[in-house]
KOLTIKE-234734 format. One line per field, with one value per residue (C-alpha): residue number from 1; x, y, z. Coordinates in steps of 0.5 Angstrom, whole numbers. Layout:
% KOLTIKE-234734
resi = NUM / ...
X = X / ...
Y = Y / ...
Z = Z / ...
This chain:
% KOLTIKE-234734
resi = 1 / 2 / 3 / 4 / 5 / 6 / 7 / 8 / 9 / 10 / 11 / 12 / 13 / 14 / 15 / 16 / 17 / 18 / 19 / 20 / 21 / 22 / 23 / 24 / 25 / 26 / 27 / 28 / 29 / 30 / 31 / 32 / 33 / 34 / 35 / 36 / 37 / 38 / 39 / 40 / 41 / 42 / 43 / 44 / 45 / 46 / 47 / 48 / 49 / 50 / 51 / 52 / 53 / 54 / 55 / 56 / 57 / 58 / 59 / 60 / 61 / 62 / 63 / 64 / 65 / 66 / 67 / 68 / 69 / 70 / 71 / 72 / 73 / 74 / 75 / 76 / 77 / 78 / 79 / 80 / 81 / 82 / 83 / 84 / 85 / 86 / 87 / 88 / 89 / 90 / 91 / 92 / 93 / 94 / 95 / 96 / 97 / 98 / 99 / 100 / 101 / 102 / 103 / 104 / 105 / 106 / 107 / 108 / 109 / 110 / 111 / 112 / 113 / 114 / 115 / 116 / 117 / 118 / 119 / 120 / 121 / 122 / 123 / 124 / 125 / 126 / 127 / 128 / 129 / 130 / 131 / 132 / 133 / 134 / 135 / 136 / 137 / 138 / 139 / 140 / 141 / 142 / 143 / 144 / 145 / 146 / 147 / 148 / 149 / 150 / 151 / 152 / 153 / 154 / 155 / 156 / 157 / 158 / 159 / 160 / 161 / 162 / 163 / 164 / 165 / 166 / 167 / 168 / 169 / 170 / 171 / 172 / 173 / 174 / 175 / 176 / 177 / 178 / 179 / 180 / 181 / 182 / 183 / 184 / 185 / 186 / 187 / 188 / 189 / 190 / 191 / 192 / 193 / 194 / 195 / 196 / 197 / 198 / 199 / 200 / 201 / 202 / 203 / 204 / 205 / 206 / 207 / 208 / 209 / 210 / 211 / 212 / 213 / 214 / 215 / 216 / 217 / 218 / 219 / 220 / 221 / 222 / 223 / 224 / 225 / 226 / 227 / 228 / 229 / 230 / 231 / 232 / 233 / 234 / 235 / 236 / 237 / 238 / 239 / 240 / 241 / 242 / 243 / 244 / 245 / 246 / 247 / 248 / 249 / 250 / 251 / 252 / 253 / 254 / 255 / 256 / 257 / 258 / 259 / 260 / 261 / 262 / 263 / 264 / 265 / 266 / 267 / 268 / 269 / 270 / 271 / 272 / 273 / 274 / 275 / 276 / 277 / 278 / 279 / 280 / 281 / 282 / 283 / 284 / 285 / 286 / 287 / 288 / 289 / 290 / 291 / 292 / 293 / 294 / 295 / 296 / 297 / 298 / 299 / 300 / 301 / 302 / 303 / 304 / 305 / 306 / 307 / 308 / 309 / 310 / 311 / 312 / 313 / 314 / 315 / 316 / 317 / 318 / 319 / 320 / 321 / 322 / 323 / 324 / 325 / 326 / 327 / 328 / 329 / 330 / 331 / 332 / 333 / 334 / 335 / 336 / 337 / 338 / 339 / 340 / 341 / 342 / 343 / 344 / 345 / 346 / 347 / 348 / 349 / 350 / 351 / 352 / 353 / 354 / 355 / 356 / 357 / 358 / 359 / 360 / 361 / 362 / 363 / 364 / 365 / 366 / 367 / 368 / 369 / 370 / 371 / 372 / 373 / 374 / 375 / 376 / 377 / 378 / 379 / 380 / 381 / 382 / 383 / 384 / 385 / 386 / 387 / 388 / 389 / 390 / 391 / 392 / 393 / 394 / 395 / 396 / 397 / 398 / 399 / 400 / 401 / 402 / 403 / 404 / 405 / 406 / 407 / 408 / 409 / 410 / 411 / 412 / 413 / 414 / 415 / 416 / 417 / 418 / 419 / 420 / 421 / 422 / 423 / 424 / 425 / 426 / 427 / 428 / 429 / 430 / 431 / 432 / 433 / 434 / 435 / 436 / 437 / 438 / 439 / 440 / 441 / 442 / 443 / 444 / 445 / 446 / 447 / 448 / 449 / 450 / 451 / 452 / 453 / 454 / 455 / 456 / 457 / 458 / 459 / 460 / 461 / 462 / 463 / 464 / 465 / 466 / 467 / 468 / 469 / 470 / 471 / 472 / 473 / 474 / 475 / 476 / 477 / 478 / 479 / 480 / 481 / 482 / 483 / 484 / 485 / 486 / 487 / 488 / 489 / 490 / 491 / 492 / 493 / 494 / 495 / 496 / 497 / 498 / 499 / 500 / 501 / 502 / 503 / 504 / 505 / 506 / 507 / 508 / 509 / 510 / 511 / 512 / 513 / 514 / 515 / 516 / 517 / 518 / 519 / 520 / 521 / 522 / 523 / 524 / 525 / 526 / 527 / 528 / 529 / 530 / 531 / 532 / 533 / 534 / 535 / 536 / 537 / 538 / 539 / 540 / 541 / 542 / 543 / 544 / 545 / 546 / 547 / 548 / 549 / 550 / 551 / 552 / 553 / 554 / 555 / 556 / 557 / 558 / 559 / 560 / 561 / 562 / 563 / 564 / 565 / 566 / 567 / 568
X = -49 / -45 / -39 / -33 / -26 / -23 / -15 / -8 / -6 / -9 / -3 / -4 / -8 / -13 / -13 / -15 / -21 / -23 / -22 / -26 / -32 / -33 / -32 / -38 / -42 / -42 / -41 / -34 / -31 / -24 / -21 / -15 / -16 / -11 / -15 / -22 / -24 / -22 / -26 / -32 / -32 / -32 / -38 / -42 / -40 / -41 / -47 / -44 / -48 / -42 / -35 / -30 / -23 / -17 / -12 / -13 / -8 / -12 / -17 / -24 / -28 / -34 / -39 / -37 / -37 / -44 / -47 / -47 / -44 / -36 / -31 / -24 / -20 / -15 / -8 / -9 / -13 / -19 / -17 / -11 / -10 / -4 / 0 / 5 / 1 / 5 / 12 / 10 / 7 / 14 / 19 / 15 / 15 / 7 / 5 / -2 / -4 / -10 / -14 / -21 / -26 / -28 / -33 / -30 / -31 / -28 / -22 / -18 / -19 / -23 / -30 / -35 / -33 / -36 / -31 / -24 / -20 / -14 / -8 / -1 / 5 / 11 / 17 / 22 / 21 / 17 / 18 / 13 / 12 / 11 / 6 / 2 / 2 / 0 / -4 / -6 / -9 / -13 / -16 / -18 / -21 / -25 / -27 / -29 / -34 / -37 / -37 / -42 / -46 / -47 / -49 / -54 / -58 / -62 / -62 / -54 / -51 / -44 / -42 / -38 / -30 / -30 / -23 / -26 / -29 / -25 / -20 / -20 / -12 / -10 / -8 / -6 / 1 / 5 / 8 / 15 / 21 / 28 / 30 / 25 / 28 / 35 / 40 / 48 / 51 / 54 / 47 / 45 / 43 / 36 / 35 / 38 / 34 / 27 / 29 / 30 / 24 / 20 / 22 / 22 / 19 / 19 / 22 / 28 / 33 / 38 / 45 / 52 / 55 / 62 / 62 / 56 / 50 / 44 / 37 / 37 / 32 / 32 / 36 / 37 / 41 / 48 / 54 / 58 / 64 / 70 / 71 / 68 / 61 / 58 / 64 / 63 / 65 / 63 / 59 / 55 / 49 / 48 / 48 / 53 / 54 / 55 / 58 / 53 / 55 / 54 / 53 / 52 / 46 / 46 / 43 / 40 / 38 / 40 / 38 / 43 / 41 / 43 / 47 / 46 / 40 / 35 / 33 / 33 / 38 / 42 / 47 / 53 / 51 / 50 / 57 / 60 / 66 / 67 / 68 / 74 / 78 / 71 / 71 / 66 / 62 / 63 / 58 / 51 / 46 / 40 / 34 / 31 / 29 / 33 / 38 / 43 / 40 / 43 / 47 / 42 / 38 / 39 / 35 / 35 / 34 / 33 / 31 / 27 / 22 / 23 / 20 / 19 / 24 / 23 / 26 / 25 / 26 / 25 / 27 / 26 / 19 / 19 / 24 / 28 / 35 / 39 / 44 / 38 / 35 / 42 / 42 / 35 / 36 / 42 / 38 / 32 / 38 / 40 / 34 / 31 / 37 / 35 / 32 / 25 / 19 / 16 / 19 / 16 / 17 / 16 / 16 / 17 / 13 / 12 / 12 / 15 / 14 / 18 / 24 / 28 / 26 / 30 / 36 / 35 / 33 / 40 / 44 / 47 / 45 / 38 / 36 / 41 / 40 / 32 / 34 / 39 / 34 / 28 / 33 / 35 / 28 / 26 / 32 / 28 / 22 / 25 / 28 / 20 / 17 / 22 / 23 / 19 / 22 / 19 / 12 / 13 / 8 / 8 / 6 / 4 / 4 / 4 / 2 / 5 / 5 / 7 / 12 / 12 / 5 / 7 / 13 / 9 / 5 / 10 / 9 / 4 / 0 / -1 / -3 / -5 / -6 / -13 / -13 / -7 / -8 / -5 / -4 / -3 / -1 / 5 / 2 / 1 / 9 / 9 / 11 / 8 / 11 / 16 / 17 / 14 / 7 / 4 / 5 / 3 / -2 / -7 / -5 / -9 / -14 / -15 / -13 / -20 / -19 / -11 / -13 / -18 / -13 / -7 / -11 / -16 / -10 / -14 / -12 / -15 / -17 / -15 / -22 / -22 / -16 / -18 / -25 / -21 / -16 / -10 / -9 / -11 / -13 / -14 / -11 / -12 / -10 / -5 / 2 / 4 / -3 / -1 / 6 / 4 / -3 / 3 / 7 / 1 / -1 / 6 / 7 / 0 / 2 / 9 / 6 / 0 / -1 / -1 / 5 / 9 / 3 / 3 / 10 / 10 / 3 / 7 / 13 / 9 / 5 / 12 / 14 / 8 / 8 / 15 / 13 / 8 / 12 / 18 / 18 / 24 / 20 / 15 / 21 / 23 / 17 / 16 / 23 / 22 / 16 / 20 / 26 / 21 / 19 / 25 / 30 / 25 / 21 / 15 / 10 / 13 / 17 / 23 / 18 / 13 / 19 / 22 / 15 / 15 / 22 / 21 / 14 / 11 / 5 / 6 / 5 / 0 / 2 / -1 / 1 / -1 / -5 / -1 / -3 / 0 / -3 / -3 / 0 / 1
Y = -15 / -10 / -13 / -11 / -14 / -13 / -14 / -13 / -11 / -9 / -14 / -18 / -23 / -18 / -14 / -21 / -22 / -14 / -15 / -21 / -19 / -12 / -16 / -20 / -14 / -13 / -7 / -8 / -4 / -6 / -3 / -4 / -7 / -3 / -4 / -6 / 1 / 1 / -5 / -3 / 4 / 0 / -4 / 2 / 6 / 0 / -4 / -10 / -16 / -20 / -19 / -23 / -23 / -25 / -28 / -23 / -23 / -19 / -22 / -19 / -16 / -21 / -16 / -15 / -22 / -23 / -18 / -21 / -27 / -26 / -31 / -31 / -34 / -38 / -41 / -48 / -54 / -56 / -56 / -52 / -47 / -42 / -36 / -40 / -45 / -44 / -44 / -51 / -54 / -53 / -54 / -61 / -63 / -63 / -67 / -63 / -56 / -52 / -46 / -46 / -41 / -41 / -37 / -32 / -34 / -32 / -37 / -36 / -41 / -45 / -43 / -47 / -49 / -45 / -48 / -51 / -52 / -57 / -57 / -61 / -58 / -60 / -64 / -58 / -54 / -48 / -41 / -39 / -32 / -36 / -41 / -35 / -31 / -38 / -44 / -40 / -34 / -38 / -42 / -36 / -32 / -38 / -39 / -31 / -33 / -39 / -35 / -30 / -35 / -38 / -32 / -31 / -38 / -37 / -44 / -45 / -47 / -47 / -54 / -54 / -56 / -63 / -67 / -73 / -72 / -76 / -72 / -67 / -67 / -60 / -58 / -53 / -51 / -45 / -39 / -41 / -39 / -37 / -44 / -48 / -45 / -45 / -49 / -50 / -49 / -56 / -59 / -63 / -57 / -60 / -59 / -52 / -50 / -52 / -48 / -42 / -42 / -43 / -37 / -33 / -26 / -26 / -26 / -30 / -35 / -32 / -34 / -31 / -30 / -28 / -26 / -22 / -24 / -24 / -26 / -30 / -30 / -32 / -39 / -43 / -50 / -48 / -53 / -57 / -53 / -56 / -52 / -51 / -50 / -43 / -40 / -36 / -39 / -35 / -28 / -26 / -21 / -19 / -27 / -31 / -38 / -41 / -48 / -53 / -60 / -63 / -58 / -51 / -46 / -39 / -34 / -28 / -23 / -22 / -17 / -15 / -17 / -12 / -6 / -2 / -1 / -7 / -8 / -14 / -12 / -17 / -21 / -17 / -11 / -13 / -17 / -12 / -11 / -18 / -21 / -18 / -24 / -28 / -29 / -27 / -33 / -32 / -38 / -36 / -38 / -42 / -43 / -50 / -53 / -48 / -53 / -54 / -58 / -56 / -50 / -45 / -39 / -34 / -28 / -27 / -32 / -32 / -38 / -39 / -44 / -43 / -36 / -34 / -31 / -31 / -27 / -29 / -24 / -26 / -21 / -22 / -19 / -16 / -10 / -8 / -4 / 0 / -6 / -11 / -5 / -5 / -12 / -13 / -8 / -11 / -18 / -14 / -11 / -18 / -21 / -16 / -17 / -25 / -27 / -28 / -25 / -25 / -23 / -25 / -21 / -26 / -24 / -29 / -29 / -22 / -19 / -13 / -8 / -2 / 1 / -2 / 2 / -2 / -1 / 6 / 7 / 4 / 8 / 15 / 19 / 16 / 21 / 20 / 13 / 13 / 18 / 13 / 7 / 11 / 13 / 6 / 3 / 8 / 5 / -2 / 1 / 5 / -2 / -5 / 1 / 2 / -6 / -5 / -11 / -16 / -16 / -16 / -19 / -18 / -24 / -22 / -28 / -25 / -19 / -12 / -5 / 2 / 3 / -5 / -4 / 1 / -3 / -8 / -3 / -1 / -8 / -10 / -15 / -15 / -22 / -23 / -29 / -30 / -28 / -23 / -16 / -10 / -3 / 2 / 8 / 12 / 17 / 13 / 13 / 20 / 20 / 23 / 16 / 16 / 9 / 13 / 12 / 19 / 15 / 8 / 9 / 13 / 10 / 4 / 6 / 14 / 20 / 20 / 13 / 14 / 19 / 15 / 9 / 14 / 18 / 13 / 9 / 3 / -4 / -7 / -15 / -18 / -18 / -11 / -9 / -13 / -9 / -2 / -4 / -5 / -12 / -15 / -22 / -26 / -33 / -39 / -38 / -44 / -42 / -47 / -47 / -39 / -40 / -45 / -41 / -35 / -39 / -42 / -35 / -33 / -38 / -36 / -29 / -31 / -36 / -32 / -30 / -23 / -22 / -18 / -13 / -13 / -11 / -6 / -3 / -3 / 1 / 6 / 7 / 8 / 13 / 17 / 18 / 20 / 25 / 28 / 28 / 25 / 19 / 23 / 29 / 24 / 22 / 29 / 32 / 26 / 26 / 34 / 32 / 27 / 31 / 35 / 29 / 26 / 32 / 37 / 31 / 35 / 30 / 25 / 20 / 20 / 18 / 14 / 10 / 9 / 7 / 1 / -2 / -2 / -4 / 1 / 5 / 11 / 18 / 22 / 28 / 34 / 35 / 28 / 29 / 29 / 31 / 30 / 31 / 25 / 26 / 33
Z = -143 / -138 / -136 / -131 / -132 / -126 / -127 / -124 / -130 / -137 / -140 / -146 / -143 / -141 / -147 / -151 / -147 / -147 / -155 / -155 / -151 / -154 / -161 / -159 / -158 / -150 / -146 / -143 / -138 / -135 / -128 / -124 / -118 / -114 / -107 / -104 / -105 / -112 / -113 / -109 / -113 / -120 / -118 / -116 / -122 / -127 / -124 / -128 / -130 / -129 / -126 / -130 / -127 / -131 / -127 / -121 / -115 / -111 / -106 / -108 / -102 / -100 / -101 / -108 / -110 / -106 / -110 / -117 / -121 / -120 / -124 / -123 / -129 / -126 / -130 / -127 / -128 / -124 / -117 / -118 / -112 / -111 / -114 / -118 / -122 / -129 / -125 / -122 / -128 / -132 / -126 / -125 / -132 / -132 / -139 / -139 / -136 / -136 / -134 / -130 / -129 / -122 / -117 / -113 / -105 / -99 / -100 / -106 / -112 / -108 / -111 / -116 / -123 / -128 / -134 / -135 / -141 / -142 / -146 / -147 / -145 / -150 / -147 / -149 / -143 / -145 / -143 / -138 / -142 / -148 / -144 / -142 / -148 / -152 / -149 / -143 / -146 / -151 / -146 / -142 / -148 / -149 / -142 / -142 / -147 / -144 / -137 / -141 / -144 / -138 / -134 / -139 / -137 / -131 / -130 / -130 / -123 / -122 / -119 / -113 / -113 / -111 / -111 / -110 / -117 / -123 / -127 / -121 / -120 / -118 / -111 / -107 / -108 / -105 / -108 / -111 / -107 / -110 / -106 / -110 / -117 / -115 / -119 / -120 / -126 / -126 / -126 / -132 / -138 / -138 / -131 / -131 / -137 / -134 / -128 / -132 / -137 / -131 / -128 / -135 / -135 / -128 / -123 / -126 / -122 / -118 / -119 / -120 / -127 / -127 / -120 / -120 / -117 / -122 / -124 / -131 / -137 / -144 / -144 / -150 / -151 / -154 / -156 / -151 / -150 / -145 / -139 / -131 / -131 / -129 / -133 / -140 / -146 / -152 / -153 / -159 / -160 / -153 / -151 / -147 / -147 / -140 / -139 / -135 / -132 / -139 / -144 / -144 / -145 / -148 / -143 / -147 / -141 / -134 / -128 / -123 / -116 / -111 / -113 / -119 / -124 / -123 / -130 / -135 / -140 / -145 / -141 / -145 / -143 / -135 / -135 / -140 / -136 / -134 / -141 / -142 / -146 / -148 / -155 / -160 / -163 / -171 / -172 / -173 / -167 / -169 / -166 / -166 / -172 / -176 / -179 / -173 / -167 / -161 / -163 / -159 / -162 / -167 / -167 / -174 / -180 / -187 / -191 / -198 / -200 / -208 / -210 / -203 / -198 / -191 / -186 / -178 / -173 / -166 / -161 / -153 / -151 / -158 / -156 / -162 / -159 / -164 / -165 / -167 / -171 / -175 / -176 / -179 / -183 / -186 / -186 / -190 / -195 / -196 / -197 / -202 / -206 / -207 / -214 / -210 / -212 / -205 / -198 / -192 / -186 / -180 / -172 / -166 / -159 / -161 / -167 / -165 / -159 / -162 / -159 / -153 / -147 / -142 / -146 / -147 / -139 / -137 / -141 / -138 / -144 / -145 / -149 / -154 / -154 / -155 / -161 / -164 / -163 / -167 / -172 / -173 / -173 / -178 / -182 / -182 / -184 / -190 / -192 / -192 / -196 / -201 / -203 / -210 / -214 / -209 / -206 / -198 / -193 / -186 / -182 / -175 / -171 / -164 / -161 / -163 / -160 / -162 / -167 / -168 / -171 / -175 / -178 / -181 / -184 / -190 / -193 / -198 / -195 / -187 / -185 / -177 / -173 / -170 / -163 / -164 / -160 / -163 / -160 / -165 / -161 / -158 / -153 / -147 / -147 / -148 / -155 / -162 / -166 / -172 / -176 / -182 / -179 / -182 / -189 / -188 / -183 / -186 / -193 / -190 / -186 / -188 / -184 / -179 / -177 / -176 / -171 / -168 / -167 / -165 / -160 / -157 / -155 / -154 / -156 / -162 / -164 / -170 / -173 / -172 / -175 / -181 / -181 / -181 / -186 / -181 / -183 / -190 / -187 / -181 / -182 / -177 / -169 / -168 / -169 / -174 / -178 / -178 / -181 / -186 / -188 / -189 / -193 / -198 / -199 / -201 / -205 / -209 / -210 / -212 / -218 / -219 / -227 / -225 / -221 / -226 / -226 / -219 / -218 / -223 / -220 / -214 / -216 / -220 / -214 / -210 / -215 / -216 / -208 / -208 / -213 / -209 / -203 / -201 / -196 / -192 / -191 / -187 / -183 / -182 / -179 / -175 / -172 / -171 / -166 / -163 / -161 / -157 / -154 / -152 / -151 / -148 / -145 / -146 / -145 / -140 / -143 / -138 / -133 / -137 / -139 / -132 / -129 / -135 / -134 / -127 / -127 / -123 / -124 / -129 / -127 / -130 / -134 / -135 / -143 / -144 / -150 / -156 / -163 / -170 / -177 / -181 / -188 / -191
């Protein structure tokens, strides 16, 4: 079928729908719903059999939805209406939520029902961004396929929305305002945590910390610390520990309200001048389930299961700042020094999205910080590539982009979770890229395919990644099932009878590659190109970066076509 995806932005969810439908053999064209004219123009140009609108915020013109099947995928259960569905679901501690496909009509979210999916919500308040990229995306992708199948059935008729029908419990909800999100730091920890997580990703919750008006994000439970609610007890690795009415929360990210740069940044960066006298926590921060309940979160952890070591890094939005890269490189060196035979490198909600554009943009020496950041992430990649006495597995359980994709390619095995979307390219950000990609990418997929992937600048799904050689295997889609399958795979490798031969072959191959062309020459050549991108801004990196971090439309740059040979 010829399918038009009308979207507010080509984000991870829309990319998932796009890659799934293309994998099914359909012709899929995506367009951004910038205006009524743009939507009409897209329909006229594409002449689609069906229009699918994943979480479209804009109203669809009557003449568009009346001309052919037009289905909006809405992030709420049947009967739910309004633009703040997920926010209300988390704030109200709903035990179950859903996603619904409904036909577009003149009234928003009130059209006939094409299909619906429901899922349980955890008792622990989920981050809105994690809910969106997890069960909501899975349900939306399944519904998109269901809509296409029903469009092919000439006898199918969508049923009207009927609030008297058993099981229809959704309702029209208003846009959630900041007054609806408000809390006091003297409120119970559970209440504050739920309010912040219901706004995580966007728009955050406005409050005050250290006398500065801010929007807060990235909250995790912390240890109770005596003191006045709303005061800061500790800081560590970018986060601050804020006292609440009956405990404390680690706050990882803030955005200033009012004067100053309105960019989401690590909390200690925003509060820098107000943290004099606040002690640095010397105790490691732990994520739930890591062995220290209630202590909060830890961005990097290491644990071992017999002959398998696991380094887990869970960076907010997958962004890897210079400091984070330094810590991850150190963790990899420590892990490589253990007497394990297999090392698993595992990301979090996102595997990695490469360098930290927000931190770079906020620096007065943005170009110099970008240079430091790219060199620091290169150091991480080098640790992975040169770890020759252990087999290294990259467990890509979340979406990845740009240098975050390339980072995993230095591993011996790349295992990807079903449903993950990868963006193995740089040029849309005005960069030619580094992370040793000119060594690792063509080694996996060949020079021609490497040029295609980095030149087309299109997302690819897990299945396509495996088919072209970017990944070695696609494992089950549920996060817990994926983690278990990765560990099982790692243990099988570690206990295989040919482990010694595998390790010997790996070391020999690395030595042969080094004799042919030293690894550092790939880095030097990549950085020579990147120096022009960063310091000369030849392809509009500064404007593209600024547009990205401020959520504006990126300007087109005349010199946006980047070419770089892959290898020597």
